[in-house]
C-alpha positions as CSV (number, residue, x, y, z in Angstrom):
1,M,-8.3,21.9,14.8
2,I,-10.1,19.6,17.3
3,S,-13.3,20.1,15.4
4,I,-11.7,18.7,12.3
5,L,-10.1,15.7,14.1
6,K,-13.4,14.6,15.6
7,Y,-14.5,13.3,12.2
8,L,-11.5,11.1,11.6
9,S,-12.0,7.4,11.8
10,P,-9.5,4.9,13.3
11,T,-8.5,4.0,9.8
12,D,-7.7,7.7,9.1
13,F,-5.5,7.8,12.1
14,I,-3.6,4.7,11.0
15,I,-3.1,6.1,7.5
16,F,-1.9,9.4,8.9
17,S,0.5,7.6,11.1
18,F,1.8,5.3,8.4
19,Y,2.2,8.0,5.8
20,S,3.8,10.3,8.3
21,F,6.3,7.5,9.0
22,L,6.9,7.0,5.2
23,S,7.4,10.8,4.8
24,V,10.0,10.8,7.6
25,M,11.8,7.9,5.9
26,M,11.7,9.8,2.6
27,L,13.3,12.8,4.3
28,L,15.9,10.7,6.1
29,F,17.0,8.9,2.8
30,S,16.3,11.8,0.5
31,S,19.8,11.6,-0.9
32,S,19.1,8.1,-2.2
33,I,15.5,8.6,-3.4
34,E,14.9,10.4,-6.6
35,F,12.0,12.8,-6.5
36,W,11.4,12.3,-2.8
37,Y,10.0,15.7,-2.5
38,V,7.2,14.8,-4.9
39,I,6.2,11.8,-2.8
40,V,6.2,13.9,0.4
41,L,4.1,16.6,-1.3
42,L,1.6,13.9,-2.4
43,N,1.5,12.6,1.2
44,I,0.6,16.1,2.4
45,I,-2.1,16.4,-0.3
46,L,-3.4,13.0,0.8
47,F,-3.6,14.3,4.4
48,G,-5.7,17.2,3.2
49,F,-7.9,15.0,1.1
50,I,-8.5,12.7,4.1
51,L,-9.4,15.7,6.4
52,F,-11.7,17.1,3.7
53,I,-13.7,13.9,3.0
54,S,-13.9,12.9,6.7
55,R,-15.3,16.3,7.5
56,K,-17.8,16.1,4.6
57,D,-18.8,12.6,5.8
58,G,-19.3,13.8,9.3
59,E,-21.2,17.0,8.5
60,T,-23.5,15.7,5.8
61,N,-25.7,12.8,5.5
62,S,-24.6,12.0,2.0
63,S,-24.0,8.4,1.0
64,F,-21.4,9.7,-1.6
65,W,-19.1,11.1,1.1
66,K,-19.7,8.2,3.4
67,N,-18.7,5.7,0.7
68,L,-15.8,7.8,-0.4
69,H,-14.6,8.0,3.2
70,Y,-14.9,4.3,3.6
71,W,-13.4,3.2,0.3
72,Y,-10.6,5.7,-0.4
73,V,-8.2,3.3,1.2
74,V,-8.4,0.8,-1.6
75,P,-6.5,2.8,-4.3
76,L,-4.0,3.7,-1.6
77,V,-2.8,0.1,-1.6
78,F,-1.1,0.7,-5.0
79,F,0.4,4.0,-4.0
80,T,1.7,2.5,-0.7
81,F,3.4,-0.4,-2.5
82,K,5.2,2.1,-4.8
83,E,6.2,4.4,-2.0
84,V,7.5,1.5,0.1
85,N,9.4,0.1,-2.9
86,L,11.2,3.4,-3.3
87,I,12.3,3.4,0.3
88,I,13.4,-0.3,0.2
89,R,15.5,0.3,-2.9
90,A,17.2,3.2,-1.1
91,L,18.0,1.1,1.9
92,H,18.9,-2.1,0.1
93,T,20.8,-1.4,-3.1
94,V,21.6,-5.1,-3.6
95,D,19.0,-7.2,-5.5
96,Y,18.7,-10.7,-4.0
97,D,16.3,-12.1,-6.6
98,S,18.9,-14.4,-8.3
99,L,20.0,-15.8,-4.9
100,L,16.4,-16.5,-3.9
101,I,15.7,-18.1,-7.2
102,S,18.7,-20.4,-6.7
103,V,17.5,-21.4,-3.3
104,D,14.1,-22.2,-4.7
105,R,15.7,-24.4,-7.4
106,F,17.9,-26.1,-4.8
107,I,14.9,-26.9,-2.5
108,F,12.4,-27.9,-5.2
109,G,14.7,-29.1,-8.0
110,T,13.1,-26.7,-10.4
111,D,11.3,-23.4,-10.4
112,P,8.2,-23.8,-8.2
113,T,6.1,-21.9,-10.8
114,V,7.1,-24.4,-13.5
115,F,6.2,-27.3,-11.3
116,L,2.8,-25.8,-10.3
117,F,1.9,-25.1,-13.9
118,Q,0.9,-28.7,-14.4
119,F,-1.9,-28.2,-12.0
120,A,-3.2,-25.0,-13.5
121,N,-6.8,-24.7,-14.7
122,P,-9.2,-21.8,-14.8
123,I,-11.2,-22.8,-11.7
124,L,-8.2,-23.3,-9.5
125,T,-6.8,-20.0,-10.8
126,E,-10.0,-18.2,-9.9
127,I,-10.2,-19.7,-6.4
128,L,-6.6,-18.8,-5.7
129,Q,-7.0,-15.2,-6.9
130,I,-10.1,-14.8,-4.7
131,A,-8.2,-16.2,-1.7
132,Y,-5.2,-13.9,-2.4
133,A,-7.4,-10.9,-2.8
134,S,-9.3,-11.6,0.4
135,F,-6.1,-11.0,2.5
136,F,-6.5,-7.3,1.7
137,F,-9.8,-7.2,3.6
138,L,-8.2,-9.0,6.6
């Protein structure tokens, strides 16, 4: 087991820790989460996948395995958002969107998106999308 763990990167340990936490949360709130067992099984498969690619990366000098080991995290962002969403919905059954929209309208006098629409142009939109996406790499 130690020989397998020596190939794991710090990122791998963080992902193991976080997905272990999510799996425990799924188990604790399994009565409120539909198909919780599928998500936990997918997390276990993810652990196996990470162990496999980290070992391949460590044992071979292949750029394919090195790049896969480095970049596998990117698609996990989408899976993570979905999994966290399921847990949040199980914990907070009340949707506060209408309340928050009312607060926005009270503070700004209108919907902020409607107000900001007057400043929209393709260049500004592109700059803001790049700025937003750069937070992922931070």
